[in-house]
C-alpha positions as CSV (number, residue, x, y, z in Angstrom):
1,X,83.2,20.3,-23.0
2,X,82.3,17.7,-25.8
3,X,82.6,15.2,-22.9
4,X,80.2,16.8,-20.7
5,X,77.6,17.3,-23.7
6,X,77.8,13.6,-24.3
7,X,77.5,12.6,-20.7
8,X,74.2,14.7,-20.3
9,X,72.8,13.5,-23.6
10,X,73.3,10.1,-22.4
11,X,71.9,10.6,-19.0
12,X,68.8,12.2,-20.4
13,X,68.2,9.4,-22.9
14,X,68.6,6.9,-20.1
15,X,66.0,8.7,-18.0
16,X,63.6,8.7,-20.5
17,X,64.1,4.6,-21.5
18,X,63.8,4.2,-17.8
19,X,60.7,6.2,-17.4
20,X,59.0,4.3,-20.2
21,X,60.1,1.1,-18.8
22,X,58.5,1.8,-15.4
23,X,55.3,3.5,-16.5
24,X,52.8,0.8,-17.3
25,X,51.4,1.3,-20.8
26,X,47.6,0.1,-21.1
27,X,46.0,-0.8,-24.3
28,X,42.9,1.2,-25.2
29,X,39.8,-0.6,-23.7
30,X,37.2,-1.8,-26.2
31,X,33.7,-2.6,-25.4
32,X,32.1,-5.4,-27.5
33,X,28.8,-6.1,-25.5
34,X,26.6,-5.3,-22.5
35,X,24.4,-8.0,-20.9
36,X,21.5,-7.6,-20.2
37,X,21.0,-4.4,-22.4
38,X,17.5,-3.7,-21.0
39,X,16.9,-3.1,-17.3
40,X,13.8,-1.7,-15.2
41,X,14.6,1.2,-13.0
42,X,12.6,0.2,-10.2
43,X,15.3,-2.6,-8.8
44,X,19.0,-2.9,-8.9
45,X,20.4,-4.9,-11.5
46,X,24.0,-5.8,-12.3
47,X,25.1,-5.6,-16.0
48,X,28.1,-7.4,-17.4
49,X,30.4,-5.6,-19.8
50,X,32.6,-7.8,-22.0
51,X,35.6,-6.6,-24.4
52,X,39.2,-6.3,-24.1
53,X,41.8,-3.9,-22.7
54,X,40.1,-3.7,-19.0
55,X,42.6,-3.3,-16.1
56,X,41.9,-3.2,-12.6
57,X,40.2,0.2,-11.3
58,X,38.3,0.6,-14.6
59,X,35.1,2.3,-14.2
60,X,31.6,1.8,-16.0
61,X,29.6,4.9,-16.4
62,X,26.3,5.8,-18.5
63,X,26.5,8.8,-20.7
64,X,24.6,11.8,-19.3
65,X,24.1,10.0,-15.9
66,X,27.4,9.3,-14.1
67,X,29.7,6.4,-13.0
68,X,28.3,2.9,-11.6
69,X,29.7,1.0,-8.9
70,X,32.1,-1.6,-10.8
71,X,34.0,-4.6,-10.1
72,X,36.9,-5.9,-12.1
73,X,36.5,-9.7,-13.1
74,X,39.2,-9.8,-15.9
75,X,40.7,-7.9,-18.6
76,X,37.8,-9.1,-20.9
77,X,34.9,-8.5,-18.2
78,X,33.5,-5.9,-16.1
79,X,30.4,-5.9,-13.6
80,X,28.6,-2.9,-12.7
81,X,25.5,-2.2,-10.7
82,X,22.6,0.0,-12.0
83,X,20.8,1.2,-8.9
84,X,17.0,1.8,-8.9
85,X,15.9,5.3,-9.9
86,X,18.1,6.0,-12.9
87,X,15.6,7.9,-15.5
88,X,14.4,5.8,-18.2
89,X,16.0,6.1,-21.6
90,X,18.8,4.8,-23.7
91,X,22.5,5.4,-22.6
92,X,25.9,5.0,-24.1
93,X,28.0,2.7,-21.9
94,X,31.6,4.1,-21.2
95,X,34.6,2.3,-19.9
96,X,37.3,4.5,-18.4
97,X,40.7,2.9,-17.5
98,X,42.9,4.6,-14.8
99,X,45.1,6.0,-17.3
100,X,42.0,8.0,-18.7
101,X,41.6,6.0,-22.0
102,X,38.1,5.3,-22.8
103,X,35.8,3.2,-24.7
104,X,32.1,3.8,-25.8
105,X,29.4,1.8,-26.7
106,X,26.5,4.0,-28.5
107,X,23.0,2.8,-27.2
108,X,24.4,0.0,-25.2
109,X,22.0,0.0,-22.6
110,X,18.2,0.6,-22.5
111,X,16.6,1.6,-18.9
112,X,12.7,1.4,-18.7
113,X,10.1,2.2,-16.3
114,X,8.2,-0.9,-15.1
115,X,4.8,-1.1,-16.4
116,X,1.7,-0.8,-13.8
117,X,-0.6,-3.4,-13.4
118,X,-3.7,-2.9,-15.6
119,X,-6.3,-3.0,-13.0
120,X,-4.3,-3.2,-9.8
121,X,-5.1,-0.6,-6.9
122,X,-2.7,0.7,-4.1
123,X,-1.8,-1.9,-1.7
124,X,-4.6,-2.1,1.0
125,X,-2.3,-1.7,3.9
126,X,1.2,-0.3,4.8
127,X,3.9,-2.7,5.7
128,X,8.0,-2.9,5.3
129,X,9.1,-5.8,2.9
130,X,12.8,-6.3,2.8
131,X,14.2,-7.7,-0.6
132,X,17.7,-8.7,-2.1
133,X,18.2,-6.2,-4.9
134,X,21.6,-7.8,-6.0
135,X,24.6,-9.6,-4.2
136,X,28.1,-10.7,-5.3
137,X,31.4,-12.2,-4.0
138,X,34.8,-10.7,-4.4
139,X,36.1,-14.0,-6.1
140,X,35.1,-15.7,-9.0
141,X,34.5,-19.1,-7.5
142,X,35.1,-20.1,-4.0
143,X,37.4,-23.2,-3.3
144,X,37.6,-25.5,-0.2
145,X,39.8,-23.9,2.6
146,X,39.8,-20.6,1.3
147,X,38.0,-17.4,2.4
148,X,35.9,-14.9,0.6
149,X,33.7,-11.9,1.1
150,X,29.8,-11.7,0.3
151,X,28.3,-8.1,-0.5
152,X,24.5,-7.8,-0.5
153,X,22.3,-5.0,-1.3
154,X,19.1,-5.1,0.8
155,X,16.1,-2.9,-0.2
156,X,12.8,-1.9,1.4
157,X,10.4,-2.5,-1.4
158,X,7.3,-2.1,0.9
159,X,5.4,1.1,1.8
160,X,6.2,1.4,5.4
161,X,9.5,2.1,7.3
162,X,11.4,-1.1,8.5
163,X,12.9,-0.7,11.9
164,X,16.0,-2.6,13.6
165,X,16.6,-4.6,10.5
166,X,18.8,-7.6,11.2
167,X,20.5,-10.3,8.9
168,X,21.5,-13.6,9.8
169,X,23.8,-15.8,7.7
170,X,23.7,-19.8,7.9
171,X,25.4,-22.3,5.5
172,X,26.3,-26.0,6.1
173,X,29.4,-25.4,4.0
174,X,30.5,-22.1,5.2
175,X,31.6,-20.5,8.6
176,X,30.8,-16.9,8.8
177,X,34.0,-14.8,10.5
178,X,34.2,-11.7,12.2
179,X,30.5,-11.1,12.9
180,X,29.4,-14.6,13.8
181,X,26.9,-14.4,10.9
182,X,24.8,-11.6,12.3
183,X,24.6,-8.3,10.8
184,X,22.7,-5.3,12.2
185,X,21.6,-3.2,9.1
186,X,19.8,0.2,9.5
187,X,17.8,1.1,12.4
188,X,15.4,2.7,10.5
189,X,15.3,1.9,6.5
190,X,12.7,4.0,4.7
191,X,10.4,2.6,1.7
192,X,12.6,2.6,-1.5
193,X,16.0,3.0,0.2
194,X,18.9,0.5,0.2
195,X,21.2,-0.8,2.8
196,X,24.4,-2.7,1.9
197,X,25.9,-5.6,4.1
198,X,29.3,-7.4,4.0
199,X,29.9,-10.7,5.2
200,X,33.0,-12.8,5.1
201,X,33.1,-16.7,5.1
202,X,35.3,-19.4,5.5
203,X,34.8,-22.3,2.9
204,X,34.9,-26.0,4.7
205,X,36.2,-29.3,3.2
206,X,32.5,-30.2,1.9
207,X,32.8,-27.6,-0.7
208,X,35.0,-29.9,-2.5
209,X,33.3,-31.1,-5.6
210,X,30.6,-29.0,-5.5
211,X,29.8,-26.2,-8.3
212,X,27.4,-24.2,-6.0
213,X,26.9,-23.3,-2.6
214,X,23.9,-22.1,-0.9
215,X,23.5,-19.7,1.8
216,X,20.6,-18.7,3.7
217,X,19.9,-15.2,4.7
218,X,17.2,-14.8,7.3
219,X,16.3,-10.8,7.6
220,X,14.0,-9.8,10.6
221,X,12.4,-6.2,11.2
222,X,9.6,-4.6,12.6
223,X,7.1,-1.8,11.4
224,X,6.2,1.3,13.7
225,X,3.5,-0.6,15.5
226,X,5.8,-3.2,16.9
227,X,4.6,-6.0,14.3
228,X,7.8,-8.4,13.5
229,X,8.7,-9.6,10.0
230,X,10.9,-12.4,9.1
231,X,11.9,-13.1,5.5
232,X,14.2,-15.7,4.2
233,X,16.5,-15.6,1.0
234,X,18.5,-18.4,-0.6
235,X,21.7,-16.9,-2.2
236,X,23.7,-19.2,-4.6
237,X,27.4,-19.0,-4.7
238,X,29.7,-20.5,-7.4
239,X,32.5,-22.9,-6.3
240,X,35.3,-24.7,-8.2
241,X,35.2,-27.9,-6.6
242,X,38.8,-27.7,-5.8
243,X,40.7,-27.3,-2.6
244,X,43.0,-24.6,-3.9
245,X,42.8,-21.3,-2.4
246,X,44.4,-19.3,-5.2
247,X,42.2,-17.4,-7.7
248,X,41.3,-19.3,-10.8
249,X,43.4,-18.6,-13.9
250,X,40.3,-19.2,-16.3
251,X,38.1,-16.0,-17.3
252,X,35.6,-15.7,-14.5
253,X,32.1,-15.7,-15.7
254,X,30.3,-14.7,-12.2
255,X,27.3,-16.4,-10.8
256,X,25.3,-18.1,-13.5
257,X,21.9,-18.7,-12.3
258,X,18.4,-17.2,-12.5
259,X,16.4,-16.0,-9.4
260,X,12.7,-15.2,-9.6
261,X,11.3,-12.6,-7.0
262,X,8.1,-11.1,-6.5
263,X,9.0,-7.4,-6.8
264,X,5.7,-6.2,-5.7
265,X,1.8,-7.2,-5.4
266,X,-1.7,-5.8,-5.0
267,X,-5.3,-6.8,-5.1
268,X,-8.0,-5.0,-7.4
269,X,-10.4,-5.0,-4.1
270,X,-9.6,-2.8,-1.2
271,X,-10.4,-4.0,1.6
272,X,-10.7,-7.6,1.2
273,X,-13.7,-9.2,3.1
274,X,-15.2,-12.6,3.4
275,X,-16.7,-13.6,0.2
276,X,-15.0,-11.0,-2.1
277,X,-14.0,-11.9,-5.5
278,X,-10.7,-10.1,-6.5
279,X,-7.6,-10.1,-8.9
280,X,-4.1,-10.5,-7.4
281,X,-1.6,-8.9,-9.5
282,X,2.2,-9.9,-9.2
283,X,5.3,-8.6,-10.6
284,X,7.7,-11.2,-10.9
285,X,11.3,-10.4,-11.9
286,X,14.4,-12.4,-12.7
287,X,17.2,-11.0,-10.2
288,X,19.7,-13.7,-11.7
289,X,22.2,-13.3,-14.8
290,X,20.7,-16.2,-16.6
291,X,17.1,-16.6,-18.5
292,X,14.6,-18.8,-16.4
293,X,12.9,-20.8,-19.1
294,X,9.3,-22.5,-19.3
295,X,8.4,-20.6,-15.9
296,X,5.3,-22.0,-14.3
297,X,3.6,-20.1,-11.4
298,X,1.9,-22.1,-8.9
299,X,-0.5,-20.3,-6.4
300,X,-0.8,-21.9,-3.0
301,X,2.6,-23.8,-3.5
302,X,3.6,-26.6,-5.4
303,X,6.4,-28.1,-7.5
304,X,7.6,-29.6,-11.0
305,X,9.2,-32.9,-9.7
306,X,10.7,-34.1,-13.5
307,X,14.0,-32.8,-15.0
308,X,14.9,-31.9,-18.4
309,X,14.8,-28.9,-20.9
310,X,10.9,-28.9,-21.2
311,X,8.9,-30.1,-18.3
312,X,6.6,-32.8,-19.3
313,X,2.9,-32.7,-19.1
314,X,1.8,-33.8,-15.5
315,X,5.3,-33.0,-14.0
316,X,3.9,-30.0,-12.1
317,X,1.9,-30.6,-9.1
318,X,-0.2,-27.6,-7.5
319,X,-3.0,-29.5,-5.9
320,X,-1.5,-29.7,-2.5
321,X,-1.3,-25.9,-1.9
322,X,-3.4,-24.0,1.1
323,X,-6.8,-22.9,-0.3
324,X,-8.7,-22.6,3.0
325,X,-9.0,-18.9,2.9
326,X,-8.2,-18.0,-0.7
327,X,-9.3,-20.2,-3.8
328,X,-8.7,-19.9,-7.4
329,X,-11.6,-18.7,-9.5
330,X,-12.2,-18.9,-13.2
331,X,-9.1,-20.9,-13.6
332,X,-6.5,-23.1,-11.9
333,X,-4.0,-22.2,-9.7
334,X,-1.3,-22.9,-12.2
335,X,-0.2,-20.5,-14.9
336,X,2.6,-20.8,-17.7
337,X,4.5,-17.9,-18.0
338,X,7.0,-18.7,-20.8
339,X,10.6,-17.5,-20.6
340,X,11.9,-14.6,-18.2
341,X,15.3,-13.1,-19.5
342,X,18.0,-12.0,-16.9
343,X,16.7,-8.6,-15.5
344,X,13.3,-9.0,-17.1
345,X,10.1,-8.9,-15.6
346,X,6.6,-10.0,-16.0
347,X,3.1,-9.0,-14.7
348,X,0.6,-11.7,-13.9
349,X,-3.0,-11.6,-12.7
350,X,-4.9,-14.4,-10.8
351,X,-8.4,-14.6,-9.9
352,X,-9.2,-15.3,-6.3
353,X,-12.0,-15.4,-3.9
354,X,-12.0,-15.0,-0.2
355,X,-14.0,-17.9,1.7
356,X,-17.0,-16.6,3.4
357,X,-16.1,-18.5,6.6
358,X,-12.6,-16.6,6.8
359,X,-12.3,-14.7,10.0
360,X,-10.3,-11.3,9.9
361,X,-6.7,-11.5,10.0
362,X,-3.4,-11.6,8.1
363,X,-3.0,-14.6,6.0
364,X,0.3,-15.7,4.2
365,X,-0.1,-17.2,0.7
366,X,2.6,-19.4,-0.8
367,X,3.7,-18.9,-4.4
368,X,6.0,-21.4,-6.2
369,X,7.6,-20.7,-9.5
370,X,9.2,-23.7,-11.4
371,X,11.6,-23.2,-14.3
372,X,14.5,-24.6,-16.4
373,X,17.9,-23.3,-15.9
374,X,20.7,-23.0,-18.3
375,X,21.8,-26.4,-17.5
376,X,18.5,-28.1,-18.2
377,X,17.8,-28.6,-14.5
378,X,14.3,-28.0,-13.2
379,X,14.5,-25.3,-10.3
380,X,11.6,-24.5,-7.9
381,X,11.5,-21.3,-6.0
382,X,9.0,-20.9,-3.1
383,X,8.0,-17.4,-1.9
384,X,5.5,-16.0,0.6
385,X,3.3,-12.8,0.4
386,X,0.6,-11.7,2.8
387,X,-3.1,-10.6,2.2
388,X,-5.1,-9.1,4.8
389,X,-8.9,-9.8,5.6
390,X,-11.3,-7.4,7.2
391,X,-14.9,-7.8,8.2
392,X,-16.3,-4.0,8.5
393,X,-19.5,-3.0,9.6
394,X,-22.7,-3.3,7.6
395,X,-25.2,-0.8,8.6
396,X,-28.1,1.1,7.5
397,X,-28.9,4.6,8.6
398,X,-32.5,6.1,8.1
399,X,-35.5,7.5,9.9
400,X,-37.6,5.1,12.1
401,X,-40.8,6.9,11.3
402,X,-42.0,9.4,8.9
403,X,-41.0,12.6,9.2
404,X,-43.3,15.7,10.1
405,X,-43.3,18.8,7.9
406,X,-40.3,20.8,8.2
407,X,-40.7,24.6,8.3
408,X,-37.8,27.1,7.9
409,X,-36.9,28.8,11.1
410,X,-39.1,26.3,13.2
411,X,-37.8,23.3,15.2
412,X,-38.1,19.9,13.6
413,X,-37.5,16.4,15.2
414,X,-35.2,14.3,13.3
415,X,-36.0,10.5,14.4
416,X,-32.7,8.9,13.3
417,X,-32.1,5.1,13.2
418,X,-29.1,3.0,12.8
419,X,-29.6,-1.0,12.1
420,X,-26.8,-3.7,11.9
421,X,-27.4,-5.7,8.8
422,X,-24.0,-7.7,9.2
423,X,-24.1,-11.4,10.4
424,X,-21.9,-10.6,13.6
425,X,-22.0,-8.0,16.2
426,X,-20.3,-4.6,15.8
427,X,-19.2,-1.9,18.1
428,X,-19.5,1.5,16.8
429,X,-18.1,4.7,18.4
430,X,-19.2,8.3,18.2
431,X,-21.8,9.5,15.5
432,X,-22.0,12.8,14.3
433,X,-24.3,14.6,12.5
434,X,-23.5,17.8,10.1
435,X,-25.7,19.9,7.8
436,X,-25.2,23.0,5.8
437,X,-27.9,25.7,6.0
438,X,-29.1,24.9,9.7
439,X,-28.1,23.6,13.1
440,X,-28.7,20.7,15.2
441,X,-29.2,20.0,18.7
442,X,-27.9,17.5,19.8
443,X,-25.4,16.8,17.0
444,X,-23.5,13.7,18.5
445,X,-23.9,10.5,20.4
446,X,-22.1,7.4,21.5
447,X,-23.6,4.4,19.7
448,X,-22.0,1.2,21.3
449,X,-22.4,-2.4,20.5
450,X,-25.1,-3.5,18.1
451,X,-26.2,-7.5,17.8
452,X,-27.0,-8.9,14.5
453,X,-30.2,-7.1,13.4
454,X,-30.2,-4.8,16.6
455,X,-30.8,-0.9,16.1
456,X,-29.9,2.2,18.0
457,X,-32.2,5.4,17.8
458,X,-31.1,8.8,18.3
459,X,-33.3,12.0,18.4
460,X,-32.0,15.5,17.2
461,X,-33.8,18.8,16.5
462,X,-33.4,20.4,13.1
463,X,-33.4,24.3,13.0
464,X,-33.3,24.9,9.2
465,X,-32.3,28.4,8.0
466,X,-34.2,28.7,4.7
467,X,-36.5,26.4,2.6
468,X,-35.3,23.7,0.1
469,X,-33.4,20.4,0.3
470,X,-31.0,19.9,3.1
471,X,-28.5,17.1,3.2
472,X,-27.5,15.5,6.4
473,X,-24.0,14.0,6.7
474,X,-23.8,11.3,9.4
475,X,-20.3,10.1,10.2
476,X,-19.7,6.9,12.7
477,X,-16.4,6.4,14.0
478,X,-15.1,2.7,14.7
479,X,-12.0,0.5,14.8
480,X,-11.2,-2.3,12.4
481,X,-9.9,-5.6,13.1
482,X,-6.4,-4.4,12.9
483,X,-6.9,-1.7,15.4
484,X,-7.0,1.1,12.7
485,X,-9.4,3.9,13.4
486,X,-11.9,4.0,10.4
487,X,-15.3,6.0,9.7
488,X,-18.5,5.1,8.0
489,X,-20.3,8.0,6.0
490,X,-23.9,8.2,5.3
491,X,-26.3,10.6,3.8
492,X,-29.8,11.6,4.5
493,X,-32.1,14.2,2.6
494,X,-34.6,16.2,4.1
495,X,-37.1,18.9,2.4
496,X,-37.6,22.3,4.3
497,X,-40.9,24.2,3.3
498,X,-41.8,27.9,3.9
499,X,-43.0,29.0,7.0
500,X,-46.8,29.2,7.4
501,X,-48.6,32.4,8.2
502,X,-52.5,32.9,8.2
503,X,-53.4,36.0,6.5
504,X,-56.8,36.4,8.3
505,X,-55.3,37.1,11.7
506,X,-53.9,40.5,12.8
507,X,-50.7,39.4,14.9
508,X,-51.1,42.8,16.6
509,X,-54.3,41.8,18.6
510,X,-54.0,40.5,21.9
511,X,-54.9,36.9,23.1
512,X,-51.7,35.5,22.5
513,X,-53.0,33.2,19.8
514,X,-55.0,35.7,17.4
515,X,-58.3,35.4,19.6
516,X,-60.5,38.3,19.5
517,X,-60.7,40.2,22.8
518,X,-64.0,41.1,24.3
519,X,-65.4,44.1,23.1
520,X,-67.4,46.1,26.1
521,X,-70.7,48.3,24.7
522,X,-71.3,51.6,26.1
523,X,-74.3,51.3,28.4
524,X,-77.6,53.4,28.5
525,X,-79.0,54.8,31.7
526,X,-81.5,52.3,31.9
527,X,-79.2,49.5,31.6
528,X,-77.2,50.9,34.6
529,X,-80.4,50.7,36.7
530,X,-81.1,47.4,35.6
531,X,-77.6,46.1,36.9
532,X,-78.1,47.8,40.2
533,X,-81.3,45.9,40.6
534,X,-79.4,42.6,39.6
535,X,-76.7,43.5,42.2
536,X,-79.4,44.1,45.0
537,X,-80.8,40.6,44.2
538,X,-77.4,39.0,44.4
539,X,-77.4,38.1,40.8
540,X,-74.5,38.6,38.0
541,X,-74.3,42.7,37.5
542,X,-71.2,42.6,35.6
543,X,-71.2,45.1,32.6
544,X,-72.1,43.5,29.4
545,X,-69.9,42.3,26.4
546,X,-70.2,41.0,23.0
547,X,-69.5,37.3,24.1
548,X,-72.2,34.8,23.4
549,X,-72.3,31.4,25.3
550,X,-70.2,28.9,23.4
551,X,-68.4,31.2,21.2
552,X,-67.5,34.9,20.3
553,X,-69.8,37.5,18.9
554,X,-69.0,39.5,15.7
555,X,-68.0,43.0,16.3
556,X,-70.8,45.4,16.0
557,X,-73.6,43.0,17.5
558,X,-75.6,44.5,20.7
559,X,-76.3,42.2,23.5
560,X,-80.0,42.5,24.3
561,X,-80.5,42.2,27.9
562,X,-83.1,39.4,29.3
563,X,-85.4,40.6,32.1
564,X,-86.1,38.1,34.7
565,X,-89.2,36.3,34.4
566,X,-92.1,37.6,36.3
567,X,-90.6,41.2,36.1
């Protein structure tokens, strides 16, 4: 019995020791910092959490919000993506290991709403606009002869739906595998929505000795009208310069580069027309994970050719840009923006004028950003935005002659005239006249083409219900230069007077116009004999009336018969 008890006790102790040896024991995670600790909630931003005790499968989350998409780099570093739409506020950052051990950094991350442009108005047209919200690879660095996976988060930052979105990847140092370098994203990507793409690459021997590899991503898509758009993005991938396919044993640092992107833009005048002066508002955001120092914005395109920590005077060239249709006003096309931290954003205003000779159309505008990276190298980023120029009709609506007095309840003529005051011919569609407190007949017509200085007249009849002021609303339909239906609205004012009635005329009297009917007097016997004699002689023997030649007799007057001479 003692032997069995000792044997059972030994077996139990051995099981406990074996279970403790097999079950992994993790150290409690510790968070030391979060970078960047300030992000904006209109774009996706990758944050880096540093500390100790992190294991594969650890998840980064925000207190009172939820878990974030997390990538494990090393026991001392995690990366997480803060997607757009997270409510603004200050959050505690929490790291949870697979064994449920956690660590929390109070007030570790602040999420802010982007500041609106001070004077910007909504974009004067609707179009989709694809941007790269974030991207990462599944390795710390790329080696020659090795393969890796690139994950990209595309987003539609425009105001219209992007259809049939397709991405094509090219690089002189990499070979795309499995897909041939072409990925079909969403067939319909709504504004503000995201689409993730994954592309695998094989690194060629030309990667040897390089620290950065460039990948060009070309995205094509359509809008609902069938207009095709093409955007090109340059992605920077870190390389270790070796030919060893194994993962590096040093602590990975991720992609250390700045990338300036125009997140949004708008004009203060809507719509733009030739000769219009306006301000162009731009939201510039640093999508990279290092600061962009001494940033210079060049409207129209340009570059900074020198290198060094600080660009020297004269090192920025902005005179070779395109200014045929848009030219800077009140200042040059070069602005110094200072430093933009990783994940930071800045709003910039540039005064411009539309050339009076500019024809209606869509005009791309090149904008360059020149800045110094964390290695002291001068980097030039070029981007393109599109501005629409319209030439809307300039017409005057008035009366081509003075109006006749208008009385309530009686028809009145409205002699309406449309004059083309513009310098070009214009084609107008249907014109409709509306009024409250009366009726119009006719109330609509087709205008047609008008030459410069030409006019179109339209006569309508107004039946006003009551005296007073009436406002006529005239709406003219037409199609603008981009085949969009538009309307012109003008107002005319008319005065309606009381209906006029002559108090001296009895409407009950006959005659149709208030005329007094002839009054026949009662004849005497002698008058009747006299009329008989006149009839016998073939003269007028009609009964006498109160009428007098050339007019009417007053009531009560007697007609005195005149006997013929010689009688």
